[in-house]
N, C-alpha and C positions, 0 to 999 in steps of 0.2 A: 549391651552395654550402648553400641552405638547407637542402636533406634535410639533407644533414647534423647542420647546429647542429638541426633538428626530432629525426634519429637519438639523439642526444649528450643531448639535454633530455629525452629517455625515459629511458634508459638511467638517468640521474643520481637522476630522480626514484622509479623502481624499485631504484634502490641504496639511494635512502634510506630507501623504505618497509622495504626488506626487511633494512635496519640496524637500524631502530627495533623491525622485530618481533624481531630477535635480540635487543634487549637486555632486551625484555618477557620474552623467555623464561627467558635468566639470573637474573633478579628476578622467579620467580611468585606471584603473588599466594596468600598458604593461609589457611586458617580461625584468628582467631586465640584461639577455644576461650571465649573471654565471653560474646558475643552472637551467637545465630544471626539472622543477617540472611539472611532469606526474601526473593524478588524476585518479583511476581506483576503483574496487570493488572488492577484493579478494576472497569475500563470493562468488560470482558468480560462481567461479568451473576453472575447469578445460577445454580444454587447454588455456585459454585465461591467467589467472591467478594462478599461485600455491602457497597460503601460508604455507612454508615450517615449518614455527614453529617460537619462539620468537630467535632472533640475529641472524637468516638468512634471507637471501635477500630474495628478492619476484622470483618465476620463472614463467616459461610459455612463449609460442610465442608472446605475446603484451608486456612482461616484457622484452624480449631479444630484441626487435623490438626497444624497447623504449631505452636502453642500447647502439644498430649500431646506431640510430641516434645521439646521445646526443657526441657521440665517433665522428662522423663526423662532427659535429659540432663545438667540441672540446670545448666541456665542460662535465660538470659532470649531472649524473641522478641523479635523486630522487623522489623515488612511494611516494605519499600522499594516506591514504588509505580514503575514502569518502563512500557515501551510494550510489549506481550507478544513479537513477532516483533525485538523488539531484544536479549532478554534472556538470551540463549547469550553477547551482545557484551560485556554488562554483566558476567556471570558471568565472562569472562575479564580484564576490569580490575580486576575486584575491589569494584566496587561492592558486590556481594551475594553471600552463600556458598553459597546453593540457589537452585535456579528449582523452585518450586511453585505451577504455574497451570495444567493440564489439560497438561502437553506428552507425546504421544505417544514412544513408545520407537520410535526407526528405528536402524538400522546405521549409515546417517550419521551421526548424531548423538551414537551412542556410541562414533566414531572422535575426534570434537574434545571430548568431556563424559565422566564418568561416570555410569553411573546408581544407583540404588539398585534394592532389590526394588520389583515394581510394590506400588503402594498402589490403584487401581482398575484393574476390565476395562471398557471401556466398549462398547459399538456403537453402529453409526449408525443414526440415526430418520430416515423421511421425514416431513415434518408439511406438511400443505397446508389450504386454507380451506375453512368450514365446505361450501361449494355446489361447490366443485373436482369436476371429474368425472374425477381422477385417482384410481386405487383400490389402486395396487399398484405397485411399482418396475419393472414390464413396461412402463407407460402412458409413463414416460419414453421410451421410443421413440420414439413417436406424435407426429405434429404435430396441432397445433388450429388449425383455421380457416387451414392451411394455413401457418402460423408455427412456428418451434421451439420449444417451451417454453423459458420463462427458468427457471432455478434457481439459490438464493441460498445462496453457502457464506461460510464466512469464510477471507477470504484464510489461505493457507498452512497449514491447518488437515488432520488428515485427513480429513474431509467433503470440501477441496476437492480433497485430490489421488486420493481415490477415484470424484469425478465427472469429475473429467477421465481417468481410467483406462478406467471405465465408457461416460463418455456425451459422451465429448467431440465426437461427430460427431452427435450427436442432440439435444443441446438448448444453448440459448446459457445460457454459464457465468457468472453475474455475482459475482465474491469480492470481498468488501467489508472493511476491516478498522477503517475509525470508527465504523460503527454499532454494531458488539456484535451480540453472537446477539437482541440485542430488536429492535434495530434492524429486524434481516432479518427475523422473524419479521413484526414491524409489515409491513412491506413484501408479504408475503405475504397478510396481514391487509385490506391495501388495496386490494391487484390489482397493483401494480407487478411482483412475483414471481407465478410459477405455484407455488411448490414451492419449501422448502430441505430442505437435509441437515443435520441437528445432533446433534452428540453426546447419546448418550441420558440423562446430568444433565441436560441442558438443557431436551430433551423432558417428561422427567417431573415437575422441578419445575413448569414453567411452566405446560404443556397437563394433562397428569393430575392437578397437584394442584393445577389454578387457583390459579394465581395470574398472573392478566391476560390470558392468552391461551388461555382455555378454548374457544374459537370457533376454534380450530385443531384441526385433525385428527390423533392419531398413524394413519398405514394402511402395512401393509405391516411385517414381522417385522424386527427391528431384526437390522443384519449388518456383518458385518468389526469383529471385535471385535479388539479390541488394548489397549496398556495404558500405564495412566499412570504415570511414574515421577518420582521426584525426581533430578535432575541436579546435580551439583557438578563442582568442578574436579579432572582429572585425577589431581593433586597431591594432593588431602585423602582421603588415604586413610582415616586413622584416622576422619575425618568419617565416609565413606562406612558405614566399619562399624558405626559407634556407631549411624547413621540405619537402618541394617540391621537388629540387633538390637533397636532401638526399637519398629519396625513387626511385627519377630517378636512381641515380647512384646504391645503389642495385637491381635495378631490372636489369640492364643493367650487372656490374659484378658478378649477380649468388647469393649474399647474402642473397637476399630475398627468394629466394627458398629455400636454405641452411637451414636458418631457419623453413620455413614448414617444409619441408621433416621430418628435427628432430621431429614432432608432428605429421608425417603423416598427413600432410593437405594440399600439393600442389596437385594440378588437374586440370584438361583442361581448367577448368573456369578463373583459374590464370594467363594461359594465355592472357588473355583479357587486363591485367592490363598494361601492354606497351604500346598499344593503349588508354587505358583513361588517361596512364600519358600524354600523347602529347596532347590531345583533351578533356580535363577536361577543362569543365567553366561551373558550375552549375548556377543555377538560381533561386533565392527565390521565391516562388511560392504563390498565395495569401491565397492559401486555404480556411478555413471555418472563417468564419468572428464571429465579437465578436456576434450577434445575435446568429448565433447558437450554442457556447459557452455558451449563459446564459443560452438557454433552453434545451441543455445538462446538464448543474450545476442544474436548476430549478425540472427537473427528479431525478437525483441523492437525490436532498431535500426531494422530494415526500416520496423517500425510507428512508431515514434520517428520517422523521416524523411519517412512518411506524414502524418504529424500536423502537422507543421510546415511541411511545404511544400503542405499544401492550407489552413493557416490562414492563412499568412503572406501568399499574394497577397490574399486576402480583407480581412485588416485592411489592411493597404496602400491596397486602393479604398476599404473604409470610409473610412478615416482621408484619404483625401485629399477625398472628398465632404464630409467634417466640414470640414475648413480650407477649404476655397471654403465651402463654406455660411456659416462663421461671417466672412469677411471679406467677401463679396460678398454676400451674402443679406440680408433685411428683417431688422431690429432683432430683432421676435423668434424668428425661426428662431437668429439669434447667440445669444442669452438660452437656448434649450434647447438648442441643439448644446453650450454652455457647462457646462451642467449636466450634462450626460452626459459629457460629456470629465471635468469633474471627480469623479463619481462612480464612475467606472469606476477613475480614477486611486488616486480614494480607498478603497476595499474591495481585500479581497485578489479574488486569483484563483479561490483555494479556495473562497471564499461563493457567487462566481458560477458556478461549474463545478456548487453543491447545486444552486442556484434553479434551472439552465438544466435539470438530471438530474433533480432530484426534482418540482418544483413544475410546470415544462413537461410535464412524464411525464402529467399527468392530461389535460390537453388535445393534446399530442401524441405521437404513437407515434414515439420519437426512442431510437436505440441508443446506449450509450456511446460508441462512437468517434465519433459524430458530433456526441453532447453534446460531447466533448472539440474538436473540431473547431470548433464554434460559440463554445464560452466562451472559448479561445484568441485567436478573431480579433476577436469581439467586445473582451475586454480587451487586447491589442494594438494593434486601431485605435486607440484613445484616446492614446495614444503618438503612432503614426503620424501622426495628426492636428497635435498637436503639433510633429513636425518638419516637414509640410508647409506648417504654418502659418509657421513660420520661413523654410522656402523661400522662401514667396509672399513673406513683408514683404520679404527679401533685394532681389527684385526692386524696380529703380525704378521709381516711378508715371511714369515718362515711355514706359514701354516699351506701356502700355496705353492713353495718352495718343495716343499717336503710333497706336498701330491703330486706335481709336476715330475719331480723324482720317484715314485711310484709307477708312471706310465700313466696317469691321469691327462685327458686333454684338461685346455682350461675351462672350456665351456662345462665337464664334467665337475673339477673342481669346484668352480664356483656353484654348480645346485648342490653339489652333496656337503661340501666343507666351508666354503666363508659366509655364503650370503645364510644358511642357517644359523650359523652364529652371530651375526651381524643383524639380524629380525629380532634373536632373542635382546638384544643389547639397547637397542630402539622401541621398544615395548613403553616405557613409560611419556617421553615425547608423542610418537604417535595415540596412545593415548588418551594424552592432551590435546591433540588436534581432533582426535574424532569428538571430543567432549566439546571442542567451541566450533566445528562445525555444525551441530545439532541448535546452536544460535544462529550459526551464519546461514540458515536457512530461512533466516526471513529477509532478507536481501531479495530471494525470489518471488516477494510479493510484487514486487516492479514490473515482473510480467505478467503478472494476473495468476499466479498460482497461491493458492487459496489453504497456506499453513499456519500454522498456531499463532504467528504476530498478526499476518494478516486478519485472521478474523478477530483475532480482539480488538486491533483496531477498526473493524468495519463496527464491530457489537458495542463498544465504546462512543461512538460516531453515532450511533442510533439512537441508545440507551446511554446519557453521559449520566444518568443517575447511579448508576454500579460502575461508574469508572474504578475504586477501590477495588469492590470484590472482585471483578474482573482480573484486575493486575493481578491481585494474588494468586488467583487461580490459575493463573497463565504462567507468574513463577514457579507455581508449587509443580506444574505439569512439566516446565523445562526442568527443575530439580530431580524430578522422576527417573526425566528421561536420561540425565546424565549420570548421576548417581551411582547406578548399578555400574556405571563401565569404570568410574573409579574403584571401586568393590574388585571388579576384576581386574584391572591393571594389579593391584596391589597381592591379587590372589599370583597372576601370574609370575609377577617378581619375587615373591616368595619362593615358588617353584624354582625359577632358575639358580636363586642364592643356594 
């Protein structure tokens, strides 16, 4: 019966989401012809977009390009700040009219969005610290002191895809999103990463033009050429045609080159743009299918299970020790542990992960996975401490008095009489926390742990055509991970009763 109810619930959820999607498709958003709303993420850094502070307009070569295109279209432009990896979803929602923020053309993206002609030809550049022994791309295949090199990339970028394809078995890939290009380069400078692969415009601006990272070195030839394009909604065909014509005009009259020269970005690769403008006819590729994506999500779910199953027992042990220390330890220990609990409950788990992964990295060599385990365990230990404290307080004081009168020491009474009863009492809240921990593992994606939510976001950015199906798969996997715990908790409660 329970299985039938669960199946029916899943069918109803899927039907509701499909119905909602169908309604959206019947009334698609479209360009209003008045204001060109272009989406980007200024936290990605220069030279693409440069945030000049409150009250000042956004700068950067893409900002100037957007203003130029809007002027050619005879309308005003408005920058809309969004998260980089969510731009395709914002475009589909109608929050923006076009994506202009270093979005690489791929066949999979062409399935869900419509691209303009390329406005920039980019390549990938390898960056290392000035004292690094790495001299070329081939050195990434070699280990250093018996350890794999750590190579930082921006999550879901062309550099991320290339390093995964070419060096997956040779280097430890650290894919970051919150830090931006400058954050990743800073980690190379500080020795936390051995190298980083960045798009050539970033390397040219920060390293070659000495905008704060001249102590890094560009090594090896730029490789893997690709194209930045503007993406619009598939139904905005007129907007796409007008943007293409404005880009062709900017190429012919030199306006595009003047913008790029201002930021030192024009090179011989950009001479291909004129030919591309006349012959650009991209086709959406088939790419990986849903079965392959399902397997990738399942593998990532395995990482989620491992994170949760390693972190929760440690959190339970720490929480129990904290609770016992607060109730049965000396006064100074109670004060110290109370501060520990309040500090952890009063600060975000995300900040705690940053402290463990970035600040401790200077003293302890800890990789992202174990930093995630430690961060989750420490954070949840505060909540488990409160659960166990409530359970211990629920045991009548006479239990301890009786144990002591029988000649037991306080430690023996706790171990054999008090704690076992308290543990049984707190099974429901501890199980609820365990279920919540499965979902909270998603925060580990900010320190480059590829768990289920991280993999879902990557697949959604790279192939937005399947965003609904991928979302349903991810939700189902989370449900399959957490529901057995609910059944186990009910069984344990029945046995306790």
